N, C-alpha and C positions, 0 to 999 in steps of 0.2 A: 702247774700252768706252764704251757710251752709258748714262747714268744719268738716269732721270726723277725730278724732284722733285715730290712730291705732298703734299696736305694740305688741311685745311679752310680757308675764307677767312680772310685776315688773320692767319696764324700765323707768317709770316716766310719763306715759300718764295722770293719774289723777292729778299729781302734776302740769304738764303743763296746764291742763284744769283749775285748781284752780287759777293759776297765770294769765292766759289770761282773765278769766271771773270774777275773784274775788268772786267765788262761793265756798261754803263750802260743796262740794260733799263728802259724807261719803264713806270710803273705805270698810265698812262692808256690803254693799248692795249686792243684787243679781248680780253675774258677768255677767249675760245675759242682765241686765237692763242698758240702756244707760243713761248717765247724759247729760242734755242739758243746755247750758248757752249762754248768749249773751254778747258780748263785744262791747262797743262803740269805734269808730275809731275817735280819735281827729284830727282835721284839723285846724291849725291856719289860713290858707287862708280863710276858710269858716267863721271863727269867725271875721276876719277883714272885710270881705265883709258884714256880718250881721251888724257890727257896723256902716258901712257907709250907708247901704240901709235901715236899720230898718225894716226887714220883719215881717209879722204877725206871721210867724212860722219858726223855725229853726230846721232842722232835720239832725243830724249827721249820717254818714254811720255806719252800725253795721254788725258784723259777728256773726253768730250763730255757736257755737262749739258743737259737739256731741262726748262725751267721750265713745267710743264703748269698749266693753269688750276685753280681751286679745285674740290675734290670736292663734288658736290652731286647731288641727284636729277636735275636737268636735264642736268648734265654726263655722267652715266652713260648717258643715253639718246642723247647726241650722238655721231655716228659719228666726227667729227673728234677728239674727246677720246679715244675708244677707240683710234683709229689711232695717236695719239701714244704711248699706253701700250704698244701692240703692238710698236713699233719700238725700244724700249729693252731693254737687257740686265739692268738692275737698277732697283729703285725705292728712293728715299730718302723716307721718310714723315716730314714735319715736324709735330711736335706743339707746341701752344702751352704754354709753361711760364713765362709772364710775366703780370703784371697791368698793365693799361692801361685806365683808365676811358673813354678816348675810342674804344676798340675794343669793339664789342658782343660779348658771349659769353653763351651759355646756361648758367645755373647758375654754380657756383663753378669756379675754374680748377683742372682736374684732368686732367693729361695721360694718366694711366692709363685714365680713363673715355673720353677722346676717341680712344683707339687702337682701331680696329675689329679689329686683329689679335689682340687679347687675348681 
């Protein structure tokens, strides 16, 4: 499964990507460049079955995450951005739910207002 991580600028998309994939994606890269990482999905049930059956090969499920650049008017016109979105099976929309005076935000912090799906 391939999941795209999207959201407004500086809401924590790359931080979430790093946590899920344990990858060290740099924050200084090209904003139009997507970071790609894979996370293994641990399953104790599978491990217990493997201990009983002793299979030749044990493959855990994995999820591929794509950290797409920030959503904006320019990004929506960019074919590279749209291509990254078309290749994923699901989207994880990250909303800002924290206050930090060093990160600019329009108006008060309101995740419900920032969600375009609402």
